[in-house]
C-alpha positions, 0 to 999 in steps of 0.5 A: 807298388809291387813287392818285386822291385829293387827297393822292397827286395833290396834296399829296405831289407839291406837298411833294416839289417845294416841299421841294426848290426851297425850299432857295434860302432856305438862302443865308445858310448858304453864301454866305460860304463860296462867296465865300471859295472862289472868291476873290470879294467877298461883295457880288458873290456875293450877286447870284446869290441876287438873280438867282435870285429875280428869274428865279423871279418873272419865270418865274412871271409869264410861264409861268403860262399854260403851267403852267396848260395842262400841269402834267406838263411844267411839273413836268419843266421845273422839275426839269431847271432846278433840278437843272442850276442846283444841279450847275452851281453846284457845278462852277463853284465847283470849277473856276472862280474870280474874275470867271469864277466869279461870272458862271457863278454868276449863270448857273447859280444865278441864271438857270437855277435861278431858272427852275426855282424859278419854274416849280416854285413855281407848278406845284402851286398850282392843282392843289391848289386844284382838289383841295381846292376847299372849303379852298383856303387850306389847300391852298395852305398845304400846298403853299407850306409845303414852301418853308419846310420845305425850309430847316428840313430842308436847313440842318443837312444843308448844314452837315454836308456843307460841314463834312465834304465841302466846298462844291462837293461839297455842291451836287452831292450836293444836285442828286442828291437833289432830282433824285429828289424832284422826279422823284417829284413829276413822276410823282405830280402830276395834276389831278382827272379831272373837271376840264377845262382850257379851252384855247381863246383867251380874249380877255376876259383882257388882261394890260395892262388887268389889271395897271393895275387899282388893286386889283391894283396895291395887292395887288402893292405890299403883296406886294412890300413883305412880300417885300422886308422879309423878305429884308432880314432873312432873308438876313442871319440868320446875320450878325445872330446873329454880330453879337449874339454868339449862341452857335455852337450856337445859330447852327446851330440858329436858322435851322432853327427860323426855317424851321419858323416860316416853314413854320407861317406858310404853313400857319397864315395860309393856313388862317386865311384860309379863315375870314375874310371879307376875305383882306386881314385876314391881311396886316394881322395880318402887317404889324402883328405885324412892326412890333411885333416889329422895334420891340422888337428895334430898342430891345433889339438886340443882345440875344439874345431880342428878336432871335431873336423877331423872326427867328421872327415875320418868318419866319412873316409872310414865309411867310404872305404867300406862302400867303395870296396865291392864296386872296386872288387867287381870292377877288378875281378867281375861278378862271378865270385864277388861274394867270396872275394869280398869276404876274403877282403873283409878279413882285413877288417878282422885283423884291424879289429884286433889292432886298431883301438888297441894301438890307441890304448897302447900308445896312450898307456906308454905315451903319457896319455898324449893324443898327439902321438896317436894322430901322428901314428895315424898320419904315418899309416895313412901316408903308407896306405896312399902309396899302396893305393897308387902302386896297386892301381 
């Protein structure tokens, strides 16, 4: 098989990069363990994840032009930042405690690793869309599916490492593993040889003018709401299951299965978008299904089956919203500035990173630990997102 083909130069490196950085969504697997080990409150530790998602979105927003120009350099930056962030987190947990440890968690897991997440997330997307020019939805689905697969693969590994070696050792070992996988992604990734990137200054694209467009504001808002609502639930999966008295064996299994739904949603929804005249239709399906399953779960919580069904469907829609976005933006605005436009849209992810899981934390804190209230708020927000998708179409 030739090394110059869409699988070797596009799909495989995309999966290697995204299957590494997507482990950020394993947060609920170890956040309580970190808080206990460094003698800090779970709420203060939880901001490390919020900052990671914030810096993910903002680095993608501001580095889109650089990533578009040199995909090799961006893959290298992503690898270094992500690995340093992971290992720095491990050393912080080992050697520090209290306020100092929390601040260093914000620096390493939040800021440094977050930048690696954002640059790494955006790096393969345009490259895949160029290699798979006739199936752009499938292309982005393949790439972004890795983000969902990462949690499915890493969750049992993290549980094993925590149980047998310890929490700080887990981060150091994972840092070594992902250094190898992301380096392979860096070596392999390459744009098609027949594609010439336009490097001259293009005065036709004005960021401030672009983000004021009603169509972009609508896309940004519905994308933000889908992420916000997803994070409200995904980052509390383990706690939801514990509260519903789910068997301990299932509590270990369900996060991996939900990650599988996340990955399938990323591939399935993105592939389906190739067949749809309006890419907004995918978002309408996501929001309607999320409203339906959460309404059912709210009425029956803490019954186990409705809860598990809601976790699976929300994960699928959460992943599908990400993978469909590049295809929607390309359909709406064309390929010329797709990395920059995609990066600007991903700023919604940054904001949702600050609001999503913290909204749940505040609802539980002031609502007597009542998860019904969490579901109800999410339903209202999904309904607003559904209306926004209709108006923006």
